N, C-alpha and C positions, 0 to 999 in steps of 0.2 A: 507663734512666736514672733516676735519683733528681732532681725537677726542683724547686729552691728554690721557700716564697713562692705554690707552687699549694694554693688552696681558699680558703677563710677560714681568717684566723687564730683561730685560738678564743680566744685571751686577749682578743683586741682585740675579737672579734664580743660574745663577754662583760662584758666592760670600758664597751664605746661610747666609748671618748676615741679622739680623732683626729685632734686638734692640739696643739699647745704652748700653745696659751690656755685649754683642754677641762685639759688633764695642769696645769698650773701653780695652777688652781680647786682640781683635787683636793688637790693639797701644800698648797694655802696652806690649806685646810677640816682638813686632817687630819697635820701637821707642826709643830712649835714654831715659833718663830723660829732656834734654832738649827740646826734637822734642817732647813728651808727654806733656809738658807744653806748647809748642805753640797748639798746638790738643786742649787744654783746655781752651782755650779763643775765642772757636768756637762751637755755644751753638746751632747750628739750626740743627736740630735732620736729616731731609734729606740727608742735604751737607755729615755730622758725616759717617749715612751709605752710601754713596756711597763712602766716600773714605777708608772705612773699606773692602767696597767688590773689590775695587780696588786693597788693599790688599792683600785680603784674597785669590781673582782670581790669582794676579802673583804672589806670593808668593818670593818678594825680600827678601834678607838680613838683608835689612837697610833699613828706613825710614829717609827721609830728607826734611822737610817743609819747605819751602822760604816765610816767612813773608814780603817779597821786603826790609829787611834791609839792611843798607850799607854791615852788613856784611856777613848776606845772598846769596848777590848779588855776594858778591866777593868769597865766598868759592865756589859758583854754576861756577867761570872764573878758580878758580883754579881746580877744581874737572873732568870739561872740557878737560883741558891741561893734568892733571894725566890719564885721563880716554884715553885721545890719539883723542878724538872728535873732537879739535880744536889741532892746533898746532901754535906760536906763529911767527909774520910777525918785520919788518922790522920797522916800523912805530908805535911810545906806541898805544898800544889798541885795536892792529888789530891783529886776526886771519883769521886763513885759516880752515875752514872744507869741505872735500870732501867729496859726495856723493860715493854710489855704482857707479860704471861706467856704470851697467845696469839699473839705479836709477837717471834719472834724471832730474825727471817733473812729473806732476801729474799723477798715475797709471789709468785713466779714464776709463779701462779696466775693472779691478779689483776694484775702488769704486762703490756701492752701498748701495739705501736705505733702512733700514728694514721696511715692514709692513707686517701690517694684512691683513687679505683673502679678507676681500672688501675694499682696501682700494685705490682708485685712483693715479695714478703720473705722470708727467710728459712721452710724448710719448716720449722723448729726453734722456731720464733721464733707469738706469741702478735699479734696486731693487729684493730687495728676500726677501722669507716670511718667518716671527719669525720665526715659526719653523727650520728653514733650518739656519740664522742666527744663531740663538742659538748652535746648532749641531756643527757646525763654530768654535764660539767663544770657549765651549765648549772643543773643540778635541785641540784646538792649543793654545790659549790665560794663561790655567794654568798652572803656574811654568814658564811665558816665563820669568820672570822676575831674576829667581835664577843666585846666585850670581854676584847681582848687589844693587844697589840702588834707590828705588821707589824715584822718588820726588815728592813733591803737590806745586803746584801754586795755591792763589788768585786773581784773575784777574776781573777787570772791563773792558767788553768792551764799551770805550767811557767815557768823560767826569767823575769824580762820581757826582751820582745824575740825572744826565739830564735826561730829558724826554723817550729818547729811550736810553741808555745806559742799558747795561745787564750785570749782575754777570756773571763768570764761572770760573770752577776747571778745569786747565791742570794737570794731572797726567802720569808721565813719567820718565821713565830709561834711556833717551839722557838729557845728559846734554848740545848738542846744542840746545835741543828744550825748554830746561827749559832758557836757557842764554837767546835764540832767545825771547823769549815771556817774559823776563825782560827788554828789550828795544822795543820791539811793540809791550805791552800792561802794564799800568796803575795796579800798585798791591794794593789793596782792602782789606787784610788780616786784619787791622783793622775795616771795617765796613762794614766785609762781612755780616754778619748775618742784618746788618740795610740796606743794599743792597737787599737781597736777598727781604727782608719786604716790601722793596716799589717796587720792579716790577712783583715782584706774584712767581717769577720762576727761576734760571736757569740752565747754560747749564755744562754737565762733559762730559769731555776729556779724554780718557785711553788708551796711546800705552806705548808700547815698543818695538824696534826694534831688541828682541831676539838675535841671536847669530851675528849678522849683517855680511851675504855668500850670496852672488850670488846664491849660490844653493837654501836660503830659500827664492827668490823671489818669486818663482811660489802660493806661500801660502800667498804670501803678499794681504795683503787687508784692507779697510778703510770702513767701515759700520758705517751707521748714522743711531740708532737709532728714526726716528720722532716721536713719541709716546713718548718716555721718555728722550727725548730731550738730550740720549747722545751718543757720538761717543766710538769708538775702531779703534784702526790702530794698524796691526803685522808687524811685519819683512820689515820694512821700514823707511830709515831714510832721504829722500831730505821731505823738508820742507813743501811743499805743501802736503805733504803725512800725515805729525806726530806734526804742529804745528797746531793743531787742530780747535785753539780758531778761526783762519784767517777762510778759506775756508767751512768748518763744518759747524763751530758755524755759518756762513752769511747763511747756507743755513735751519739752523731753524728762524732767525730771516726772512729769507722771510717765513716763510711756518707761524710763527705767527701775524707778517702783514696782509699775504694775510689774515687766516682765524678769528683771534681772536680779530685785530688791525685795520681791514677798516674803510677807511675816519679818519682815523688818522696815523696810519703811514705806512712807505715802508721802505724798506733797499733796498741797489742798489750797485751795479758793479760799482760806480763811485768815480775821484778822487772829490776835493774840492777847489777849488782856488778860493781867489779875485784877481780883477781887478781895478788899482787907472784909474778915470774916472777922464773927467775934472773936476777944482776945487777942485782937491783931494778924489771926493767921493770913496770910495768902492763898487762895487757892485762884489758879491760872485755867483761862478760857480759850480754847480756841475756836472759833463759829466760822460753819459757809453764810453766805449770803452772795445774790447774783449783782455785779455790779452797778452801780446806781439803788439800791436797798438798804442801806441804812445798816452796811456794813461799818465804817468810818466811823457812823454815831455812837455805836454800838463799841466798839473800840474804846475810845474816849470817855464813854462812860465809866472804866476799870479806874479805880487807884492805882494801879503799877500797870501802862500804856507799854506794849513791846510792837506789837504791827498792827496796820489797818488791811490786808491784804492776802500778804498769801504766808505761807506756811511750810515748815518742812519738818514733818515729823516721824519718831522713830521709836521701837523700843529700846531701851537702856538695860543693860547687862544687871541692873535689877531689877528690872522687870517691870518699872513706870514707863508712861506717854510723855516720851520727851519731845519739845519739839522749840523752834527757832527763826526765827525773822529771816527770809533769804534776802531784806534787805535793813539797810539802813537811815533811808529817808521816806517819806510819801511825795506818792505822786497823786492828790486827793479830791475830790470832786468838791469846788466852793458852793452848789449852790444850795439853798438852806440856811449854809454856815451864819449863825450868829452867838449872838451875843447869850440868848437864853438855853439854845439847846448844849450849844459848844465851846464852850466859855476857854479853855483850855488852847483851844485853835486861834480863837480869835484873840487873845492873848498873843499866839506867836505871833500871828500874821495884821496886826498892826500897835503891835507893844514894845514886844521884846528885841526888836532891832536885828529879827532874823532873819535868815539869808532866806532870799524866797524868788522862784521864777513862778511870775502868771502866765498863763498864759489864755485868749479870748475871751477878757471881760473885757468891762470899760473904760478905761482911762481919762478921768475929765483934764481940764486944762493944765493943772498943776502937779500932775503926774502922779496922781490916785487911784486906786483902782475900787472898782463897785462890782457888785454883785449881786441877779438877782436873789430873793432871800435874806439879805444880808442883814433886816433890819434898820436900816440906816437911812437917815433921807439919800436921795440919789439926783447927779446934777440932773439939767435938764440936756445934755449935749456932749460931748464928749467921741472917740476914738474907741472901735471894737471889733470884732469879729468878721462884721461886713464892710468894715473902711469910719468913715463917717458918721454920727449918729445921733440922731434928734429925739426927742419925746413924739410921738407919732410916726416915725418912718415908717415905713411899710415896705416888704418884701413887694418881687414880681405878681404873686398872688393878693396881695392887698392886705395881708395879713401883718401884723405890730414886729416888729423886731425888738426884742427883748433886748435889754441892756448888756447881757450877756448871755453865751449860748450857754444852754443846757450842761453843758459838758466839759464846764468853763476846768480850767486844774489850777490850784501849788502844789509849785515843786520844793520843799524844803527838810532840812534836818529832823529827825525823830527828835535830838537833845534837845531841838529848840519847845517842844510840848514839856509842858508842866506837870503831866503826870507821868513820864518817860520815866521806865527802870532800866538807865542805861546798864548799871553793872549786871542786871538778871541780861539782856535783851547782848551783853556782847559775852556772855558765858558761854563758850563752846559747848557748855554740855544741858546747856537747854534748861527752859525750865518744867517741872512737871505738870502736866496737861489734865487737871479730872473731871473737864466737863468738854462736852463736843456737841456743837448746837447748829441747826440748819433753817433754813429761815427764806423767803420768797415774798413775792409782793403775792398777799393773800384777801380779798375783800369779802367773800363770802363765807368758808368752808373753816378752816378751822382755828382751835387758839389761840388767844395769847398765848401761851404756855403749855407745854405737854414734853414727858420723860417718858423714853421708851421703856418697857419692861425685859429685853434683854439686848446684847450685840445685835443679835441676828433683828430685830424692831428698828435698833438707832440703825444699822444702815441702811434700812427699809424707809426711814425717816430722809437721810439723804436721798436715795435715787427719788423719791419722789415728792422733791422740788419744782410748784409752777409758778411762774411769774410774768410779769406783764413787760412787754419790752421796753427798752431804755433808750437813751442821748446816747450810752458810749460805744452804739453797733450802728453802721451806717447799713442798711439794706433789711432790716430787722422790726417787724410790726408785729400787734396781736399778744397775745397770753399765749406760750409757750413752756413744754418741758425744760427743765433747767438740773438734771440729776447733777447732784452733791452742789451746784452753782459752779462747776466745775466742765459743765459740760463746753463749752466752748476752748476746752483746757486738756480735752481727752484725743490723745489721738487713736491710741486701735477700738477696737469694739467697745461700746460698752460692758460687756459681759463678762469679759477680762476684767475692766476695772474693777469692776463688780465683785466679781470673784474672789480681785487681791483684797479688796473690803471686809468681805467677806473671813477671806484667812487671816488679814491683819489684825482685827476688833477681836476675834475668835482663841486668838494664838495662847496654848498654854505657857508660850514667853512671859506672855502680856498679865503679872501677878495683879498689877492695880489697875481695874478698869476701870475706865470714866463714865460717866453717867452720860446717855446721849440722847438729846432734846432735840425738840421742836418750836419755834420760835414766828408773830406771824404780829407784824405791828399794822397790820392796814387793815383790821375784819369795820368794814362800813356802818352805820348807823340803818342807810335802807337794808345790810344784808343779815339785820338782827330785828324786824320789826317795826325800826324808825323808819324817816324822810331822810333821801339826800345824800349824797357819798362822804361826807365828812367822816375821819376816822372815829371809832368809839375811843381811841385813847391819845395818849401824844407823846411826845420826845421824849421825855424825863422819867416817862414808867419803863422806861427799858431799864433804869436805873434795880426795879420792884421785880421785875422778871429774872436779871439773870441776880439780886441779891436771893430770891428766891429757888433758883440752880445752886446757890452757892450753902446756903442752906442743906438742901437736900444732899446735895454729895457727900457733904458731912453730919448725913445722919442725924440732924437737928429739926424736923421736919418731917412730918404722914406728908399722903395723899392720897386722893380718891385714886381706885384703883377703877380705869376705863377701858374699852376694846381698843380702843389705841395707846394705853399706855398709863401711866400713871398724871392728874392733876393740881395743883393745890386748893388748900381748903380757906374758905373764905377768908378768915378768922386772921390767917397766917397773914394775908394780904392786905386786909382791913389793916393790921398792926403797921408792915412793911410802909405803906404811901402814908401812913402817919408822921411816921417819919420822916419823908422827903415834905412834910406839910401839905397834905391833899388827902384829901377826904376820898375815898370808895365804899361808894354805897353798894348797899347787897342788888339792886339792881340790877345795877353794870355787870357786876359780877356774874347775874344769871345772862347777863345776856350773852355777856364774854367766853364764857363757859358754855351753854347749852348746844346739844348734840343738835344740828341741825342734818340728819341721817341720810336723807337723799343725799346731799351735796359732797357728803364722803365716801359715800358708797360709790358715790356717779366719780369722783377725784380716784378712788381704786380702781374701779373700770375701764377709763382713761389711762393708766399707767399699766394694768394689767393687758388691755390692749393690745399699746406701743411696744411693751415688753416682748410678747408673746412673737408678734412678727422680727424678733433678732432671734437669730442662733445659739442656742451654748449658754442661755443666760440661767443662771445659779435655781436649779429647783425652787433652795429656801425664800426666794422672792414674793412666790404666786404661792409658800404655806403661808407667812405671814400674813400677805392679803386676805388669801381665804380664810385664815384665823380671826381678823379684823372684820371680813364683812359678815363671818356668820353669828360673832359677835352683837357686830350693829343690826341685822337682821332682827335679832334675838328684840333685841331695845325694842324696834320699830314696832313690831309685832305685839309689846306687850302697850306700851304709851304711847305710838303713831310718830308719824314722823320728826316733830320736834318733845327732846326730851329735856328733863329740867335736870339738875347736877341734883337735886335731891333725888330723881326716881335713877342715875343711876351709882347713889348710893343706897338707895331699897333694893334694886336688884343684883347688887353685887352683893349682899349680904346674906343673899337667899340663898 
């Protein structure tokens, strides 16, 4: 069990501010009259002490309090241009930010949970003891903001007043970080005290990039203090390491859901999108996928886009599953975003005049951004994440440098997206979720879509995600387990998180249970009797897979029962592919939905072996694996290692 406010509060221990009088003295020493007046409207004592200790520890030359007013937001934009963290581009309200060439992704190898000596964490997580973290922060963060302005922002992770929304402080010297926060999160300065009282807690985030030099990167760290709900980030600039309200605070939200809000809330690495079905009905989905695995593309397929990255879910009083997006913007990977596959996003990036912060893409002489996979003709030279660039330029190992980093990003308001449903997204009641999906990068095992037989099978789909490493993380390679696509963000033991999932989805309070499904866009020809690593499908197929799930969730289509769950019938898919003007031959269906028994059993064995190394894993996991294995082995004994859909139907009918 995670215990809050246990052990020394590192921020207070280093900042040394313990009373409101001491806090007031810090504010008066560092703030001008205007910013002092802004802080004077915040009454919550704990929040004021957090802010004062951050100022005391980092020792900036000045403090800027961001109230979210139009004037404050504009001043932050201007400060970022003046400081050089951003530069203007050709399109109005477009700017470019370049991270250090050596820091283009989350520094997972230098990201740690701060824990107390008797505290367990996930076996897949890195941790540091509180005393050791205290000494590291005490060594590197005092005075880190000297010569700079420290900005303080008051935000809400979700529509203000929503049951699962959580207030948070973002304290940073980076104008790029604060500019990004203004786009991605709702400012709640005017109601910050009220929201803290409603929720009962808030998150605190303290960051400074320091001198922002490559030689400082070995000392870069991201620390997350689970007990005090406080993050520390130093010597880094990439938003995934610095905009700590995102994945840093998501981790805290996971902890709170797992240990303090069981059978009430869960916090997930999921998109939220709605699909319009027959008769104009709207069915909302929440879907998990590891970073770089098509989550944004899937979210954009919906007719009613809500969010592409994170979801806070809870069981409402009426027994429905509800969800909100803690963010109001997108920090999205732009690699392979193009007009054919992502028209809504491309329109926002190229045509509608949206405010956009680009990062680590190629900028040509005219101030126009370009990126890998955008389907446009690229310039022969420009400036990118490695400095001056020209076609054919290579790195120190002789490898060609692409025009943009694979983890290049765009940051923009969701309201700039054509299919964004702002009314539903800003509703504190959330949207009702009827479909939960889980997916990874799987080239050779699972079919494109399948639905769990029950809630336990659904939880196991999430627990069993595998994915290839992507460019979103530094120091990670190969294919690895990605439970619930949330694994990098689960602080406690996976057994605790899994148990919370079983409790939540099996709760008697959840009167209208969602269907739970697996998605797999990455099957290859080579894995299904053909040749090469080309995919058996394409991006636009996603609309069919989601469309079938929409019909299934509303009882409009039957399905074929298999040992792993329910799969679609060919005729239903053929009709739906026809609706997107695409042929869907039976031969392709047979390849995509044939059961390669040894591969699936191998996947089960891999997961079971890994989970048996952990303590207290719920027995339900192993029971479901055993049920699936027995059914698969029976198919193999009768038909051999490769089983066709017709054979699955035959076996199920006897």
